[in-house]
TORDRENMI-860019 format. One record per residue (C-alpha): z, x, y; residue in three letters. Coordinates in Angstrom, 2 decimals, always signed. Layout:
<nodes>
       pz       px       py    r
        Z        X        Y  ALA
...
</nodes>
This chain:
<nodes>
       pz       px       py    r
   +85.48   +74.73   +87.52  MET
   +87.11   +77.95   +88.72  ILE
   +88.62   +80.28   +86.16  ASP
   +91.47   +81.39   +88.43  ALA
   +92.71   +84.31   +86.39  GLU
   +89.27   +85.80   +85.85  GLN
   +88.41   +85.45   +89.53  LEU
   +91.62   +87.25   +90.54  LEU
   +90.79   +90.06   +88.15  LYS
   +87.22   +90.32   +89.48  ARG
   +88.48   +90.49   +93.05  MET
   +90.90   +93.28   +92.15  PHE
   +88.14   +95.18   +90.39  GLN
   +85.89   +94.81   +93.44  ALA
   +88.70   +96.19   +95.60  ALA
   +89.07   +99.21   +93.32  LEU
   +85.33   +99.85   +93.15  ASP
   +85.07   +99.92   +96.94  ALA
   +87.52  +102.85   +97.05  ALA
   +86.27  +105.02   +94.21  ARG
   +85.62  +108.61   +95.37  PRO
   +82.44  +108.89   +93.32  GLU
   +81.00  +106.04   +95.43  ARG
   +82.27  +106.85   +98.92  VAL
   +82.87  +110.59   +99.29  LEU
   +79.43  +112.21   +99.30  ALA
   +78.31  +110.68  +102.60  ALA
   +81.18  +112.40  +104.42  HIS
   +80.71  +115.98  +103.20  LEU
   +80.24  +118.56  +105.99  PRO
   +77.42  +121.13  +106.10  PRO
   +77.69  +124.36  +104.15  LEU
   +79.57  +127.02  +106.10  PRO
   +78.35  +130.57  +106.62  ASN
   +81.42  +131.84  +104.81  GLY
   +83.54  +130.62  +101.90  ARG
   +84.40  +127.03  +100.95  THR
   +87.98  +126.49   +99.81  ILE
   +88.88  +123.04   +98.49  VAL
   +92.53  +121.98   +98.58  VAL
   +94.20  +118.60   +98.47  GLY
   +96.95  +116.33   +97.30  ALA
   +97.39  +112.73   +96.26  GLY
   +96.88  +110.29   +93.44  LYS
   +93.12  +110.41   +94.02  ALA
   +92.95  +114.18   +94.60  ALA
   +91.47  +115.07   +91.20  ALA
   +88.80  +112.35   +91.30  SER
   +87.95  +113.38   +94.87  MET
   +87.61  +116.99   +93.70  ALA
   +85.28  +115.88   +90.92  ALA
   +83.16  +113.99   +93.46  ALA
   +82.98  +117.07   +95.69  VAL
   +81.82  +119.21   +92.76  GLU
   +79.15  +116.64   +91.90  ALA
   +77.61  +116.78   +95.40  HIS
   +78.45  +120.16   +96.97  TRP
   +75.31  +122.30   +97.24  PRO
   +76.98  +125.71   +97.28  GLY
   +79.77  +127.77   +95.73  PRO
   +83.37  +126.62   +96.08  LEU
   +86.83  +127.14   +94.64  SER
   +90.30  +125.80   +95.24  GLY
   +93.21  +123.73   +93.99  LEU
   +94.41  +120.15   +94.29  VAL
   +97.64  +118.55   +93.11  VAL
   +97.89  +115.03   +91.72  THR
  +100.39  +112.84   +89.93  ARG
  +101.02  +113.34   +86.24  TYR
   +98.34  +111.45   +84.32  GLY
   +95.96  +111.13   +87.29  HIS
   +93.71  +114.11   +86.56  THR
   +89.91  +114.13   +86.29  ALA
   +87.43  +116.62   +84.80  PRO
   +86.52  +119.48   +87.16  VAL
   +84.89  +122.89   +86.66  ARG
   +85.56  +125.03   +89.71  HIS
   +88.59  +123.45   +91.36  ILE
   +91.97  +123.78   +89.66  SER
   +94.06  +120.63   +89.20  VAL
   +97.85  +120.74   +89.03  VAL
   +99.89  +117.70   +88.02  GLU
  +103.30  +117.08   +89.58  ALA
  +105.91  +114.34   +90.01  ALA
  +105.76  +111.28   +92.24  HIS
  +107.53  +109.66   +94.09  PRO
  +110.45  +112.09   +93.79  VAL
  +109.07  +115.67   +93.89  PRO
  +109.52  +118.35   +91.24  ASP
  +109.08  +122.11   +90.90  ALA
  +105.43  +121.79   +89.87  ALA
  +104.65  +120.29   +93.26  GLY
  +106.48  +123.10   +95.00  THR
  +104.53  +125.79   +93.14  VAL
  +101.23  +124.00   +93.80  ALA
  +101.96  +123.64   +97.52  ALA
  +102.72  +127.34   +97.85  GLN
   +99.50  +128.20   +96.00  ARG
   +97.56  +125.97   +98.41  ILE
   +99.09  +127.72  +101.41  LEU
   +98.20  +131.07   +99.87  ASP
   +94.59  +129.97   +99.28  LEU
   +93.99  +129.03  +102.92  VAL
   +95.81  +131.98  +104.47  SER
   +93.76  +134.89  +105.74  GLY
   +90.47  +133.00  +106.14  LEU
   +87.99  +133.74  +108.91  GLY
   +86.11  +131.62  +111.46  PRO
   +83.04  +131.32  +109.21  ASP
   +85.06  +129.84  +106.35  ASP
   +85.63  +126.16  +105.59  LEU
   +88.71  +124.47  +104.18  VAL
   +87.78  +121.11  +102.68  LEU
   +91.03  +119.17  +102.32  CYS
   +91.15  +116.07  +100.08  LEU
   +94.01  +113.74  +100.95  ILE
   +95.13  +110.44   +99.45  SER
   +98.35  +108.50   +99.07  GLY
  +101.12  +110.19   +97.13  GLY
  +100.46  +113.58   +98.68  GLY
  +103.81  +113.64  +100.47  SER
  +105.74  +113.89   +97.21  ALA
  +103.16  +116.14   +95.56  LEU
  +103.08  +118.75   +98.36  LEU
  +106.76  +119.49   +97.91  ALA
  +107.28  +122.78   +99.73  LEU
  +110.71  +122.77  +101.41  PRO
  +111.10  +124.21  +104.89  ALA
  +112.89  +127.58  +105.09  PRO
  +116.58  +127.16  +104.36  GLY
  +116.10  +124.03  +102.24  LEU
  +116.02  +123.67   +98.46  ALA
  +113.90  +121.31   +96.39  LEU
  +117.11  +119.55   +95.35  SER
  +117.75  +118.72   +99.02  ASP
  +114.35  +117.08   +99.36  LYS
  +114.76  +115.23   +96.08  ARG
  +118.07  +113.77   +97.17  GLN
  +116.83  +112.60  +100.56  VAL
  +113.60  +111.18   +99.08  THR
  +115.47  +109.19   +96.43  ALA
  +117.75  +107.66   +99.09  GLN
  +114.87  +106.79  +101.39  LEU
  +112.92  +105.10   +98.61  LEU
  +115.83  +102.75   +97.93  LYS
  +116.68  +102.08  +101.56  SER
  +113.89   +99.70  +102.55  GLY
  +112.41  +102.22  +105.00  ALA
  +108.70  +101.91  +105.81  SER
  +106.25  +104.56  +104.65  ILE
  +105.86  +105.78  +108.24  ALA
  +109.61  +106.25  +108.51  GLU
  +109.84  +108.00  +105.16  ILE
  +107.02  +110.37  +106.03  ASN
  +108.53  +111.12  +109.43  THR
  +111.50  +112.59  +107.60  VAL
  +109.39  +114.31  +104.96  ARG
  +107.30  +116.13  +107.58  LYS
  +110.40  +117.63  +109.14  HIS
  +111.73  +118.93  +105.85  LEU
  +108.43  +120.59  +104.87  SER
  +106.71  +123.93  +105.24  ALA
  +103.23  +122.43  +104.70  ILE
  +103.11  +118.83  +105.97  LYS
  +102.82  +117.57  +109.53  GLY
   +99.85  +119.79  +110.43  GLY
  +101.30  +122.99  +109.01  ARG
   +98.57  +123.38  +106.39  LEU
   +95.91  +123.40  +109.12  ALA
   +97.92  +125.99  +111.08  LEU
   +97.93  +128.24  +108.02  ALA
   +94.14  +127.87  +107.63  ALA
   +93.24  +128.83  +111.22  ALA
   +90.83  +130.18  +112.40  PRO
   +88.80  +128.59  +109.57  ALA
   +87.29  +125.16  +110.11  ALA
   +89.26  +122.40  +108.39  VAL
   +87.60  +119.14  +107.36  VAL
   +89.92  +116.58  +105.82  THR
   +88.51  +113.69  +103.79  LEU
   +91.06  +110.88  +103.54  VAL
   +91.56  +107.82  +101.39  ILE
   +94.05  +105.73  +103.34  SER
   +97.09  +104.12  +101.76  ASP
   +99.14  +103.43  +104.90  VAL
   +99.17  +100.46  +107.26  PRO
   +97.03  +101.29  +110.27  GLY
   +95.16  +104.15  +108.54  ASP
   +96.84  +106.78  +110.73  ASP
   +96.01  +110.17  +109.13  PRO
   +99.26  +111.57  +110.54  ALA
  +101.16  +109.48  +107.98  PHE
   +98.81  +109.58  +104.98  ILE
  +100.42  +112.16  +102.68  ALA
  +102.43  +113.13  +105.79  SER
   +99.34  +114.53  +107.50  GLY
   +99.24  +118.18  +106.36  PRO
   +96.16  +118.96  +108.47  THR
   +96.58  +116.71  +111.52  VAL
   +98.84  +116.82  +114.59  PRO
  +102.20  +115.13  +114.22  ASP
  +103.32  +112.66  +116.91  PRO
  +106.88  +112.51  +115.55  THR
  +109.79  +114.86  +116.13  SER
  +112.99  +116.14  +114.57  PHE
  +114.81  +113.56  +116.69  ALA
  +112.71  +110.81  +115.11  ASP
  +113.59  +112.08  +111.64  ALA
  +117.29  +112.08  +112.47  ARG
  +116.97  +108.53  +113.83  ALA
  +115.42  +107.29  +110.55  VAL
  +118.32  +108.66  +108.51  LEU
  +120.81  +107.13  +110.93  ALA
  +119.04  +103.75  +110.89  LYS
  +119.35  +103.48  +107.12  TYR
  +122.81  +105.10  +106.98  ARG
  +121.62  +107.94  +104.81  ILE
  +123.98  +110.89  +104.64  ALA
  +121.75  +113.90  +103.86  PRO
  +122.88  +117.11  +102.14  PRO
  +124.52  +119.57  +104.55  PRO
  +121.47  +121.86  +104.58  ALA
  +119.22  +118.97  +105.60  VAL
  +121.59  +117.78  +108.31  ALA
  +121.77  +121.31  +109.70  ARG
  +117.99  +121.79  +109.56  HIS
  +117.30  +118.54  +111.41  LEU
  +120.00  +119.22  +114.00  ALA
  +118.76  +122.74  +114.77  GLU
  +115.20  +121.38  +115.15  ALA
  +113.51  +124.77  +114.98  ARG
  +109.78  +125.23  +114.41  ASP
  +108.62  +121.75  +115.46  GLU
  +105.41  +120.40  +113.95  THR
  +102.19  +120.83  +116.00  PRO
  +101.58  +117.93  +118.38  LYS
   +98.38  +116.15  +119.50  PRO
   +96.36  +118.47  +121.73  GLY
   +97.66  +121.64  +120.10  ASP
   +94.82  +124.20  +120.53  PRO
   +95.63  +125.75  +117.16  ARG
   +94.21  +122.61  +115.52  LEU
   +91.02  +122.55  +117.60  ALA
   +88.82  +123.24  +114.54  ARG
   +90.42  +120.56  +112.36  ALA
   +88.76  +117.18  +111.99  ARG
   +89.32  +114.13  +109.80  VAL
   +86.95  +111.66  +108.11  ALA
   +88.31  +108.42  +106.67  MET
   +86.24  +107.76  +103.54  ILE
   +88.00  +104.65  +102.17  ALA
   +90.37  +102.17  +103.80  ARG
   +92.41   +99.21  +102.53  PRO
   +90.30   +96.90  +104.69  LEU
   +87.13   +98.03  +102.91  ASP
   +88.65   +96.96   +99.60  SER
   +89.87   +93.62  +100.95  LEU
   +86.40   +92.90  +102.32  LEU
   +84.90   +93.66   +98.90  ALA
   +87.37   +91.26   +97.29  ALA
   +86.56   +88.62   +99.91  ALA
   +82.86   +88.94   +99.12  ALA
   +83.62   +88.45   +95.42  GLU
   +85.56   +85.28   +96.24  ALA
   +82.77   +83.94   +98.46  ALA
   +80.26   +84.45   +95.65  ARG
   +82.45   +82.19   +93.50  ALA
   +82.49   +79.48   +96.17  GLY
   +86.05   +80.26   +97.28  VAL
   +86.89   +80.62  +100.98  THR
   +88.63   +83.96  +101.68  PRO
   +91.39   +84.13  +104.29  LEU
   +92.19   +87.74  +105.23  LEU
   +95.68   +88.23  +106.62  LEU
   +95.19   +91.92  +107.27  GLY
   +95.55   +95.29  +105.58  ASP
   +98.81   +96.35  +107.24  ALA
  +101.42   +93.86  +106.02  ILE
  +104.89   +95.40  +105.87  GLU
  +108.41   +94.08  +105.37  GLY
  +110.82   +93.34  +102.54  GLU
  +108.64   +92.48   +99.53  ALA
  +110.43   +89.33   +98.43  ARG
  +110.60   +87.98  +101.99  GLU
  +106.89   +88.61  +102.55  VAL
  +106.29   +86.72   +99.29  GLY
  +108.31   +83.75  +100.51  ARG
  +106.40   +83.69  +103.80  ALA
  +103.04   +83.80  +102.04  PHE
  +104.13   +80.94   +99.78  ALA
  +104.40   +78.76  +102.87  GLY
  +100.78   +79.48  +103.76  ILE
   +99.61   +78.72  +100.22  ALA
  +101.55   +75.44  +100.10  LEU
  +100.11   +74.40  +103.46  SER
   +96.60   +75.01  +102.14  ALA
   +97.33   +72.99   +99.00  ALA
   +99.01   +70.06  +100.80  ARG
   +97.32   +69.88  +104.19  TYR
   +94.12   +71.91  +103.81  LYS
   +95.39   +74.28  +106.50  LEU
   +94.60   +77.03  +107.38  PRO
   +91.68   +76.36  +105.01  ALA
   +90.96   +73.73  +102.35  PRO
   +90.96   +74.63   +98.65  PRO
   +89.42   +76.38   +96.91  PRO
   +90.63   +79.28   +99.07  MET
   +92.24   +82.65   +98.55  VAL
   +94.73   +84.45  +100.79  ILE
   +94.07   +88.20  +100.76  LEU
   +96.26   +90.93  +102.20  SER
   +97.06   +94.61  +101.90  GLY
   +99.57   +97.04  +103.30  GLY
  +102.82   +98.34  +101.88  GLU
  +105.92   +96.24  +101.59  THR
  +109.31   +97.80  +100.85  SER
  +112.21   +97.06   +98.54  VAL
  +115.85   +97.52   +99.39  THR
  +117.28   +98.28   +95.95  VAL
  +120.64   +96.62   +95.41  ARG
  +120.34   +95.77   +91.72  GLY
  +119.80   +97.73   +88.53  HIS
  +116.56   +96.25   +87.21  GLY
  +112.98   +97.42   +86.91  ARG
  +109.92   +96.64   +88.96  GLY
  +107.93   +97.84   +91.95  GLY
  +107.25   +96.17   +95.27  ARG
  +104.28   +94.16   +93.98  ASN
  +106.22   +92.54   +91.14  ALA
  +109.06   +91.83   +93.57  GLU
  +106.63   +90.29   +96.08  PHE
  +105.14   +88.12   +93.36  LEU
  +108.50   +86.86   +92.10  LEU
  +109.64   +86.08   +95.64  GLY
  +106.37   +84.21   +96.18  LEU
  +106.63   +82.34   +92.89  GLY
  +110.18   +81.17   +93.40  LEU
  +109.21   +79.78   +96.81  ALA
  +106.17   +78.02   +95.30  LEU
  +108.58   +76.30   +92.85  ASP
  +106.03   +75.59   +90.12  GLN
  +103.45   +74.17   +92.53  ALA
  +100.31   +73.36   +90.54  PRO
   +96.91   +74.90   +91.20  GLN
   +98.27   +78.07   +92.86  ILE
   +97.71   +81.42   +91.16  TYR
   +98.36   +84.92   +92.47  ALA
   +97.98   +88.60   +91.74  MET
   +99.75   +91.53   +93.37  ALA
   +98.91   +95.09   +92.33  CYS
   +99.05   +98.64   +93.59  ASP
   +95.52  +100.02   +93.68  THR
   +96.64  +103.34   +92.19  ASP
   +97.54  +101.51   +88.96  GLY
  +101.28  +102.16   +89.21  ILE
  +103.70   +99.66   +90.75  ASP
  +106.68  +101.78   +91.73  GLY
  +107.56  +103.91   +88.74  THR
  +106.59  +101.48   +85.99  GLU
  +103.54  +101.43   +83.68  ASN
  +101.89   +98.42   +85.31  ASN
   +99.75   +98.06   +88.40  ALA
  +101.38   +94.73   +89.17  GLY
  +101.37   +91.23   +87.73  ALA
   +99.84   +87.76   +87.68  LEU
  +101.51   +84.52   +88.77  TRP
  +100.53   +81.22   +87.18  ARG
  +101.76   +77.71   +87.98  PRO
  +103.78   +77.67   +84.74  ASP
  +105.31   +81.16   +85.04  THR
  +108.83   +79.89   +85.84  ILE
  +108.73   +77.38   +82.97  ARG
  +107.62   +80.04   +80.50  ARG
  +110.26   +82.48   +81.74  ALA
  +113.04   +79.93   +81.38  ARG
  +111.80   +79.04   +77.89  ALA
  +112.52   +82.67   +77.00  ARG
  +116.06   +82.42   +78.30  GLY
  +115.40   +84.16   +81.62  LEU
  +116.77   +83.21   +85.03  ASP
  +114.04   +84.11   +87.57  PRO
  +116.35   +83.96   +90.60  ALA
  +118.94   +86.19   +88.93  ALA
  +116.25   +88.68   +87.97  LEU
  +115.02   +88.85   +91.56  LEU
  +118.58   +89.42   +92.78  ALA
  +118.82   +92.34   +90.35  ASP
  +115.45   +93.84   +91.42  ASN
  +114.24   +93.12   +87.88  ASP
  +110.88   +91.43   +88.33  ALA
  +109.30   +93.68   +85.70  TYR
  +111.44   +92.13   +82.97  THR
  +110.22   +88.63   +83.82  LEU
  +106.52   +89.48   +83.91  PHE
  +106.77   +91.57   +80.76  ALA
  +108.46   +88.70   +78.92  ALA
  +105.75   +86.18   +79.85  VAL
  +103.03   +88.77   +79.15  GLU
  +101.62   +88.66   +82.67  ASP
  +101.85   +92.32   +83.64  LEU
   +98.58   +93.82   +84.90  VAL
   +98.16   +97.21   +83.22  VAL
   +95.21   +99.33   +84.30  THR
   +96.47  +102.88   +83.86  GLY
   +95.77  +105.36   +86.68  PRO
   +92.79  +104.14   +88.70  THR
   +92.20  +107.56   +90.36  LEU
   +92.08  +105.98   +93.81  THR
   +94.72  +104.55   +96.15  ASN
   +94.27  +102.16   +99.07  VAL
   +97.72  +100.66   +98.77  ASN
   +98.60   +97.13   +97.73  ASP
   +96.22   +94.33   +96.83  PHE
   +97.55   +90.78   +97.06  ARG
   +95.57   +87.62   +96.37  ALA
   +96.92   +84.04   +96.34  ILE
   +94.36   +81.61   +94.98  LEU
   +94.68   +77.90   +95.78  VAL
   +92.20   +76.17   +93.51  VAL
   +93.00   +72.52   +94.30  GLY
   +95.35   +70.08   +95.95  GLU
   +98.83   +69.19   +94.69  GLU
</nodes>
């Protein structure tokens, strides 16, 4: 007899464990340089990555990383600054300038060890010359509600920044730059993880303008002028100024999905991996996945029960309502409504950083009786989904998954467990 809820929780824990910096970082550390070692970084896992570096680095070091409020970890030699995410604040601006100052003026014998994880785009909030933080805040808030993909959002961010899109590596030259990355983007492209502060940027000002036009975003006048003038383009692939910069991917979404799949297999459940790069409107992706789960339950295709459908990536939400809830709760409610109280199908959708959107939960659980229990509390699940208010439903039925900050981030974890036939 499978305990569905406990198995889902064990799979999620296995996914988190596979991406913990204390487990995966040490093997990727570079040799000691002849000169100084300066550690910088940004992201929701930046502080825990810094702690892992301190635990394994054999020589002297110093530096600064910036992480989201509440995502700090104990360190001794590396300073940690907390700042706002996903909409940047002044603390992120001050931290980004301090990081630029730390890496400026280094020599060829020095090493910059850069620790990057998801969330770094908002946390390294240093506006390009001529722009104010308020300009970046306004554009970011509009993009986050537009349904734009993370690659599209970061294309714009890089072209409004004085530090992202390879500019941090330019500032560090001629020092060697080694960037250790925990991926949170579909495809694991380091150019889009935290907007790639130390890697060449394949996008352009024209691409950034096209994103804003696609989503009908009217930027502040200073932003429109900056993008139109297109001065000081980001460094492109092959730029000789970045010849001494290299990247090591230390944790990927696929690694975590494989760990979850192994946990399922140990329980006698067949894992079906649909990939680590699923994108699209969260509720629509949920509806599509419901069709796969129902096919497994009714026809034993694409695999007979007990089976679990695993996926990662980053869906998006076009905000039209006034409710609460991140993309994982919205995915799960879209999925659940399409399942229509089908028995023997359970699901979990969570953000591996422990925060779904801007709420206090990592995500939520779906049970076969979730709709019945919600309606018994006077809730209309379809109306809540229309109002982007999935959080209210899962809070009312006490099925939120609350982990607190996990100090890692490999994007979304989704598991749909079909334990038997209808």
